[in-house]
N, C-alpha and C positions, 0 to 999 in steps of 0.2 A: 720347553722354554725354562725350565727350572734354574737351570745354571745361568741363563740369560739374565733372567729376572734378578737373581741374587747379585750378579756382579755388575747389572747396569744400574741398578739401585746405588751402589757404592760409587760406580763410575760417574753417575748422574750428579752425586754430591760433590765429587771432585770437579765435575764440569761447571757446575754452578758457582762453586768457590772461585774457580778460574774466571768465570765470567764476572763476578764481583771484583776481583783483583784486575782483570782486564778493563772493566770500567774505570777503576781508579787510574790505572795507567793511561788508558787511551782517551778517556772523556775529561779526566780533571788534570792529570799532571801534564801529560805530552802537550796540550794546546795551550797551557799556561807557562811552560818551561821552555819549550823549544820553538823554533820557527818552523813554518810548513816545510821550508826546504830541508830542513834537518830531520824532521819527522819522515818526509819522503824518502830520504837517504836511508834510514833504518829500515824502512819497509821494502824498499826496492833491493837492499842488499840481501834480505830473507827471502824476498821472491825469486831472486836469480839463483840463490844458494839452494833453495828448495828444488828448483826445476833441474838443476845440475846433478844434486844429490839422487834424485829420482832416477835420472839416467845411469848415474854410477852404480845403482844397484844391480844393474845388468838384469833385472828381472827375478832376482833370487826371493824378493818379497812375495812375489805371486806364486813363485814356486813353493814356498813355505805354507802359504795359505792353502793351496789346492792339493800338494802332494805330500805334506807332512804326515797326514794320517796313515800313508803306507810305509813311512819310516819309524813311527812312534813304537818304542820298546825301551822300557825303563831300565831292563837288566843288559840291553845292549847299547845304551847310551845312545838310542834314537839312531843307530846304524852310522854314527859320525856325520850326522846332518849339520851341527853347528859349525865344525871346522870347514865343511864344504861352503857353507853360506858366508863365513868370514872370508874364505880365500876369494871367492867371487867378488866380496865387496872391496877387498884390497885391489884386485885386477881393475875394477870398475873406478876406483878413487884414482889409480895410477893414469889410467887413460883419460879420464875426465879432466884431470890436472894438465896433462899434456895438451889437450884440446883448448883449455881455457887459456893457456899461455900462447897458443898458436894464434887463437881469434882475439886475444886480448886488444890488439892494435884497433880491430873493427868495432869492439865494444867501447872503447875510449872515444873513438871518432863519433859514434853515435850519440854518447853522452856530453860531448865536448860543448856543444852550443847551449843546449837547454838545462843540462844536469851536470855543471862542472865539478860540483862537490863530490859526485859519486866517483870521479876519476882517481882521486887520492885514495879510495878505499878499496878499488877492486881487488888487489892482492889478498884481502882478508876473506875473499869468497872461498879460498883454499881451505882455510881453517874452518870456516862454517859448512862447507861441503863435507869434509872429513868427518866432523861430529854429528851432523844430521844423517848421513848415510848410516853410520854405525849405530846410532841411536834407533833408527828405523829397523835395522836388521835384528837387532837385539831385543827391541819391544814387540816385533812381530813374533819372533822366535818364542819369548816368554808367554805371549798370548796363545800361541799353539799349545803350550804347556798348561792351559786353562787359567792363566792369570793374566786378564786383560787391563786389570785396573791399576797396576802399579806404574806403568808407563803413562796413563792418563794423570796419574796424581803429580809424576814428575813433569809433564809437559804443561799441564794446565794450572797448578798450583805453584810446585818448588820453583820452576823456571821463572814464573812471573814475580814471586817473592824475591828472587835474585835481582830481577830487573828493577823493582822499586827501590831496592837498596842503592843500586847504581845511580838512579834518578836522585835520590837522597843525597848522595855524595856530590853530585853534580850541583844540585840546587844550593847546597850549603857553600859551595865553592871551593872544595876540597880537591876536585878533579876538574880539568879543562874538558872541552867537547872531545878532543880527540881520545883522551883517556877513557871518557864514558863510552865511545864507540868500541874500544876495545873491551871494557867492561861488559857492554851489551853483548858482544859476541861471547865472551866468557860465560854469561848467563845462560846463553843458548846451548853452550858447550858442555857445561858441567853435568847435565842430566845423563850424558852417556857415559860418564865416568861411574855415576851413581848406580845406574842399571847393571853395569859390568860387575860392580862390586857385589850387588844383590845376588845376581846369579852365581858367582863364585862362592858366596856364604851358603847358597842354598844347594851347593854341589851340582850345579846344572851345566857347568863348564867342563866340556871334555874336548881335547883337540887331537884326539885319535881318529883317523880315518878308518872307514871300513870298505875298502876297494870292492871286495867281492860283492857288496850289496848293489853296487852300481853296474848292473847288466845292460846289456845292448838297449833293452826295451825301456829300462828306467832312465837311460840317459837321453833317449830320444824323447820321452816325455817331459824331461826336465828342459830340454834345449826347446822344445815347442811352447811350452808353459811360459819359460823365460822370454822368449822372443816377444809373446804377445802380451806378457805382463809389462815389459818396457815400453810398447806401445800404449798400453792402458794407463800405467802410471804417469807417463809424459803428457798424454793427451788430457787426463783429469786434472793434472796440475797446471797445464796450459788454460782449461776452461776456468780454473780458479784464480790463475795470477795474470794471463795474457792481458787483461783489462788494465790491471794497474800498470804494467809494462807499456802498453801502448798510449795510456795517458800520460806517463813520464815522456815518452818519445813525442807526443804530439802536442802536449801542453806544458810539460816540465815538471821539476820536482815539486812546485808549488802545489799543481793540480794532484799530483800524486799524494802529496800529504794529506790534503783535504779527503781525497778519494779514500786512502787508507783507513782515516779516523772514522768516516761514516760508513764504510764497509764493514767495520767492526760490528757495528750496531745491527746490520742486516744480516750479518753471518752468525750472530749469537743465536738466532732462530734455529740454525741447524746443529749447533755444537752437541747438545744432548745426545745426538744421534751416534756420536763417534764411540762412546763405550758400548753401544748396543751392536754397532757394525762389527767392532773387534771380535767379539765374542761369537756373533753369528756367523763370521767368516769360518771359524773352527768348527761350530755345530753344523752348519749346512754341509761343509766338507765331508765331514764323518757320515752325515746323512746320505749324500752321494754315494759314497764308497760302500755303503750296504743298500743302496737304491730305496731308502726310506722316504717315499714321496709323502706320506702322510705327516712325517716331522717336517719335511720341508714346507709343505701347505701350512701348517700350525704357525711356523716361525714367519712366514710371509704375511699371512693374516693378522697376526697379533702385532708385528712390528709396525705394519702399516696404520693400524688403529691408534697404538700406543703413540708412535711418534707424531701422528697427525695431531693428537689431542695436546701434546706439549708444543708442537710447533704453532699451532692456532693461537694457544694461550701467549707465547712469547711475541709472535707477529702482532696480534692486536694489542697487547700490553705496550709493546713499544711504541706503535703508530698513535695510540691513545694518548701518549706522552711525549709526541714528537715536537710540540712547541716547548715543553720543558728541557728536552734533551738539546734543541738548538740554543736554548737560553745558556745552557751550561756549556756548550760548546763555544759559543761566541758568534759575532757576526761573520767572521772570516769563513766559517763553516756552512753558511747558509746556502751556498751553491750546492752543496751535498745532501740537501734535505731529502730529495726523491731518489738519490742514491740509497739511502737507507730503506725507503718503501720498495724499490725494485730488487734490491739484494735480499731483502727479507722475504718478498714474495717468491723469488726462485728458491730461497732456503726452505720455504713452506712447502713448496711443489715436491722438493726433495724429500723431505721429511714425510709426507703423505705416500711416498712411493715405497717406504719401508726398506727391508733387505733385499730389495730387487738386484742390486748390484752383486751382493754376496752370493745370490742364487745362480745368477748367470755366470759370475767369474769363477765359481767352483764347479760348474756343470761341464759336460763334454762339449758345449757350445760356447766356450770362453772366448773363441775367435770371434764371434759374431759381435760381441760387446766391443771388441777393439775396432772393428770396422765401424760400428755406430760412433765410436769416440773420435776417431779421425775424421769422420764426415762432420761431426760437430765443431771440431776445433777449426776447421775450414770455415764452416758457416760464422762461427764466433769472430775470427779474424775479419771476415767480410762485413759483418755486421758492424764491428767496431770501426773499420775503415769508413763506412757510410754515416755512422749514427755520432761518433764523436766529435768530428768537425761541424756537425749540424747542431746537436744538443749538448756537447761538452761531456762533463762527468755523468749527467743523466743519461747519455746515449751509451756509455760503457755500461753501465749498470743495467740498463734496459737489455741490452746484447746478452749480459750474463744470464738475465731471468730467462729469456726466449732460449737461449742454448739449454739450460737446466731443465725447462719445461718440456722441450722436444726430446732430450736424452732419455728422460723419465717416461715419456709417453711411449718411445720406441720399446724401452724395456719392457713396459706393461704389456704392449701388444705381442711382443715375442714370447714372453712366457705364458700368455693367455692362449695363443695360436700352438705354441708347441706343447705345452704340459698342462693346458686347461686350468692354469691358475689365476683365480680372479678374487682378490682380498677384500673387495668393497662390498658393503651392505648397509642396511638401514641405520646402523650405528653412527656412520659417518655423517648422515643427514641429521641425525639428533645432535651430534656434536656441533655441526654447523650452525644450527638453529640456536643451540644454547649460547655459543660463542658470539653470535651476531646480537642476540637479545642483551647480553652482558655488556657487549661493546657500546651498543647504543645507549643504554642507561647510564653507564658511566661516562660516556662522551658528552652529554648534555648536563653534567654536573658542573655548577658555578666554579668559576676560578678560585682557588683557596687563597689568593693574595701573596703568597710566597710560592715560588716554583718547587721548592722541596717539600713543604707542606701539601701542594698540590699533586705531587707525584705519589706520596704515601696515601692520601685520601683516595685519590682516583684508582690506584692500583689495587689498594685494599677492596674497595667497593667491587671492582672488576673480579678479583680472584674469588671473592665469597659468591658472587653471582654466577660464575663459570665454574669454579672447581668443586664447590660443594654440591651442586646439583649433579655434577659428573660423578662425584664419588658416591652419592646417595643412590643413585640410579643405577650404579655399578656398570657403568658404560664399558669400561675395560677392566676386567678382572686383574689383569697384570699391574696396571697403576693402582688399583685398590690393594694388591698384595704389597706393593712398594710403599704406599701411603701407610699402611697398617704398620709396617717394619718400622718406618720412622716414627710414627706415634709411639711404638713401644720402646724404641729407642730413647726417645725424650719422655718417656713415662707419662705419656697422655693417654695411653690405652694399656690393659693388661693383656699379657701374652696368653694365648690359648693354647 
């Protein structure tokens, strides 16, 4: 877990910085500057382009995660893996662009009635798909080279700073909304160029193929992994985005705008896991290569406990301040109050499950995860069709929480039955008791007369009551190491 702890600390700092920037854009600037229709447009563009870009990878990202350990060789330029990945990406982009233009009339007709604003910007999906596609390929390749945090910084911090700059230009009246949308697309696209330049500067770019390494057995493995990686990626993204897309279809851009803003607060709970999952993928894949079950067991146990503590802290902290959050967002967003709760709960369940996805996805049983995901997408769509008409935005959020809970339960049962892996112990009960006690003490504090002061007081009390005992009792050695590292960095503790 050493490299995981080291990079996850840096990654978590970037993620929390991104959360702060995301809060500024999502909770403060967007609701006050843009209409719910305009917000819905931006979020729907990203949702559609993310789904298409995932298909356009043609599974090469899954191949990188699972099979790169067999290509790894510094002196042989990793046997030409990067040009292979980029070639697949180009093929996928051309194919997805062709399909997008073939089905564009269908997409237009679906949006014409309730989301007419989207129709004028559909062509920008091509640009977004291109840059999101190649960012994901280069970022996962860089992670495979044991640097998982650079992409996190670009996505979570740098990209959001660019978006804030564009919002500022629009707010000052220097650009109109159409220009802002183009700038928004540019802000999402620029990190791809940045990571490419970084790889070139570090001399990690080589476009020389090594055809001899691609023997019959390796090609078979690549094709099999790629096929199921396409299914995995699309189904995971559908679980993450189909609720927003169906809200747009059944309610309209106004509902999608409210849902997307409230969704942000719920998904904050699971954001810290991103940096851990990226490096865990690489570490666990190497462990499977050498059949090192002990290392896999350690990664599973420690990731579950560490992420559960962080997730519970964030979930309880957000719900503790839900009244203040709704006051910040304004009355238009009141229908999304329980969207925050259900999305946050689903995210907490995901966090408590640790690196189960990495373990299954890099094992020889990776196909089983694909079957689980396909079944859950079907379940999610059915739940949305039933619950959105009945409960509106809350129905979409509840569907998402149920789907995530079911997915992680199935993963847990499979890993337990197949490998005897069971990561939960009395430490989880201790964390739950500490969190509940801290939440109740903080919840019944009197209101501090102003919502900003109330957030600071309530959050400070909750943090001290939850985090301090967790640290002093050394519930999670890895979190203690991370905390000690931060204390040393800020010169609050001497390095030993």
